[in-house]
C-alpha positions as CSV (number, residue, x, y, z in Angstrom):
1,M,0.0,0.0,0.0
2,A,2.9,2.3,0.7
3,L,4.1,1.8,-2.8
4,C,0.7,2.7,-4.1
5,V,0.7,5.9,-2.0
6,L,4.2,6.9,-3.3
7,L,3.1,6.4,-6.9
8,C,0.0,8.5,-6.3
9,V,2.2,11.2,-4.8
10,G,4.5,11.0,-7.9
11,L,1.5,11.2,-10.3
12,A,0.0,14.2,-8.4
13,A,3.3,16.1,-7.9
14,D,3.3,19.7,-9.0
15,T,7.1,19.8,-9.6
16,I,9.6,17.5,-11.2
17,P,11.8,17.4,-8.0
18,D,8.7,16.3,-6.0
19,R,7.8,13.6,-8.6
20,D,11.4,12.4,-8.7
21,A,11.6,12.2,-4.9
22,A,8.4,10.1,-4.7
23,M,9.5,7.9,-7.6
24,S,13.0,7.4,-6.0
25,M,11.4,6.4,-2.7
26,A,9.0,4.0,-4.5
27,H,11.9,2.4,-6.3
28,V,13.9,2.0,-3.1
29,L,10.9,0.6,-1.2
30,D,10.2,-1.9,-4.0
31,G,13.8,-3.2,-4.2
32,R,14.9,-3.0,-0.6
33,L,11.7,-4.1,1.2
34,L,8.9,-5.4,-1.0
35,G,11.0,-7.8,-3.1
36,P,12.7,-9.4,-0.2
37,M,9.5,-9.6,1.8
38,A,7.7,-11.2,-1.1
39,D,10.4,-13.8,-1.3
40,A,10.2,-14.5,2.4
41,S,6.4,-14.7,2.4
42,A,6.3,-17.1,-0.5
43,F,9.1,-19.3,1.0
44,T,7.5,-19.5,4.5
45,G,4.0,-20.1,3.0
46,I,5.2,-23.0,0.8
47,M,7.2,-24.5,3.7
48,L,4.3,-24.2,6.1
49,A,2.0,-25.9,3.6
50,A,4.5,-28.7,3.2
51,A,5.1,-29.1,7.0
52,T,1.5,-28.9,8.3
53,P,-1.7,-31.0,7.8
54,W,-3.1,-28.0,5.8
55,G,-1.0,-29.3,2.8
56,F,-1.0,-27.8,-0.6
57,F,-4.1,-29.3,-2.1
58,R,-6.2,-30.4,0.8
59,N,-8.1,-27.1,1.4
60,W,-9.4,-24.6,-1.1
61,W,-8.2,-21.6,0.9
62,V,-4.6,-22.8,0.8
63,L,-4.8,-23.6,-2.9
64,V,-6.1,-20.1,-3.6
65,K,-3.4,-18.5,-1.4
66,F,-0.8,-20.5,-3.2
67,A,-2.1,-19.4,-6.6
68,I,-2.3,-15.7,-5.6
69,T,1.3,-15.9,-4.2
70,I,2.7,-17.3,-7.4
71,I,0.8,-14.8,-9.6
72,Q,1.9,-11.9,-7.4
73,L,5.5,-13.0,-7.5
74,Y,5.6,-13.2,-11.2
75,L,3.6,-9.9,-11.7
76,G,5.9,-8.1,-9.3
77,I,9.1,-9.5,-10.8
78,F,8.3,-9.3,-14.5
79,L,5.8,-6.5,-14.8
80,L,5.6,-4.1,-11.9
81,S,9.2,-3.7,-10.8
82,P,10.5,-3.2,-14.4
83,A,7.7,-0.7,-15.1
84,L,8.7,1.2,-11.9
85,T,12.3,1.3,-13.0
86,D,11.3,2.5,-16.5
87,S,9.1,5.3,-15.0
88,L,11.7,6.8,-12.7
89,A,12.4,9.6,-15.1
90,T,8.8,10.2,-16.4
91,G,6.6,9.5,-13.4
92,P,4.1,6.7,-12.8
93,A,1.3,5.8,-15.1
94,P,-2.2,5.3,-13.7
95,V,-2.0,1.6,-14.6
96,Q,1.0,1.2,-12.2
97,I,-1.1,2.7,-9.4
98,A,-4.0,0.3,-10.2
99,G,-1.5,-2.6,-10.3
100,T,0.0,-1.8,-6.9
101,A,-3.5,-1.3,-5.5
102,L,-4.5,-4.7,-6.8
103,M,-1.4,-6.3,-5.2
104,A,-2.2,-4.7,-1.9
105,S,-5.8,-5.9,-2.1
106,A,-4.6,-9.4,-2.9
107,V,-2.3,-9.4,0.2
108,A,-5.3,-8.3,2.3
109,F,-7.5,-11.0,0.8
110,Q,-4.8,-13.6,1.6
111,G,-4.8,-12.4,5.2
112,W,-8.6,-12.8,5.3
113,L,-8.3,-16.3,3.8
114,S,-5.8,-17.3,6.6
115,V,-8.3,-16.3,9.2
116,A,-11.6,-17.3,7.7
117,K,-10.5,-20.5,6.0
118,P,-13.5,-20.6,3.7
119,W,-14.8,-23.1,1.1
120,G,-14.0,-26.3,2.9
121,R,-11.8,-29.2,1.9
122,I,-10.8,-30.5,-1.5
123,R,-12.1,-34.0,-1.5
124,H,-9.3,-36.7,-1.5
125,P,-10.8,-39.7,0.3
126,S,-8.0,-42.0,-0.7
127,R,-5.2,-39.7,0.7
128,P,-4.3,-40.0,4.4
129,Q,-3.9,-36.7,6.2
130,P,-0.2,-35.8,6.6
131,G,1.4,-35.2,9.9
132,I,3.2,-32.2,11.2
133,G,6.8,-31.9,10.1
134,P,9.7,-32.1,12.5
135,R,10.8,-29.1,14.5
136,W,13.9,-28.5,12.4
137,I,11.7,-27.7,9.3
138,F,10.1,-24.8,11.2
139,I,13.4,-23.6,12.6
140,I,15.1,-23.6,9.2
141,T,12.1,-21.9,7.6
142,V,12.2,-19.0,10.0
143,G,16.0,-18.9,10.0
144,G,16.3,-19.1,6.3
145,A,13.8,-16.4,5.7
146,L,15.5,-14.1,8.2
147,A,18.9,-14.8,6.7
148,D,17.7,-14.0,3.2
149,L,16.1,-10.8,4.4
150,A,19.3,-9.8,6.0
151,L,21.3,-10.6,2.8
152,A,18.8,-8.7,0.7
153,I,19.1,-5.6,2.9
154,A,22.9,-5.9,2.8
155,I,23.2,-6.2,-1.0
156,G,20.3,-4.0,-1.9
157,H,18.0,-6.4,-3.7
158,P,16.4,-9.8,-3.1
159,M,18.5,-12.9,-3.6
160,P,16.6,-15.9,-2.1
161,L,19.5,-18.3,-2.4
162,L,19.2,-19.8,1.1
163,S,15.4,-19.9,0.9
164,L,15.4,-21.8,-2.4
165,T,18.0,-24.2,-1.1
166,L,16.1,-24.8,2.1
167,L,12.9,-25.2,0.1
168,A,14.4,-27.9,-2.0
169,V,15.8,-29.7,1.1
170,G,12.5,-29.4,2.9
171,L,10.4,-30.6,0.0
172,M,12.8,-33.5,-0.9
173,S,12.8,-34.7,2.7
174,R,9.1,-34.3,3.1
175,P,8.2,-38.0,2.2
176,R,10.4,-39.1,5.1
177,W,8.5,-37.3,7.8
178,V,4.9,-37.2,6.4
179,K,2.9,-39.9,8.0
180,A,0.9,-41.9,5.6
């Protein structure tokens, strides 16, 4: 939402220096905070789905959150961030403001999904409910996300190397600790 506000300020600015300041802050916010936080959010969400009985495809609300997360990551990486970089000199376009407002709305919707858990379960009568993963999965999930956030802040842009490595380790070891 802060990015949306900064883009609105840039669009409504009366002077070029005011517009440039708003756009510069929006660019820094996107690269230094929103990118790394999006990576951490996706990583922890996938790991929690893998390590809890909620699973990936057992409940509609988890499946919808997973789809929204993947869509948001790709939209942010391949459309919104490059458009923000391209508009640093010219100011934001109204479509960018609409895109950031939609992204913020999707995050709020995901928060509601986590609390309300609507739509019930996806029917899989032949599949047994998985158990809860071992404690080390939760520890490396939190630790990996924090380490990647620290790395992103230090180098100035997201680089989810540890998260991706831990995600691969966690998902490959999942069959060993999921109770059938």
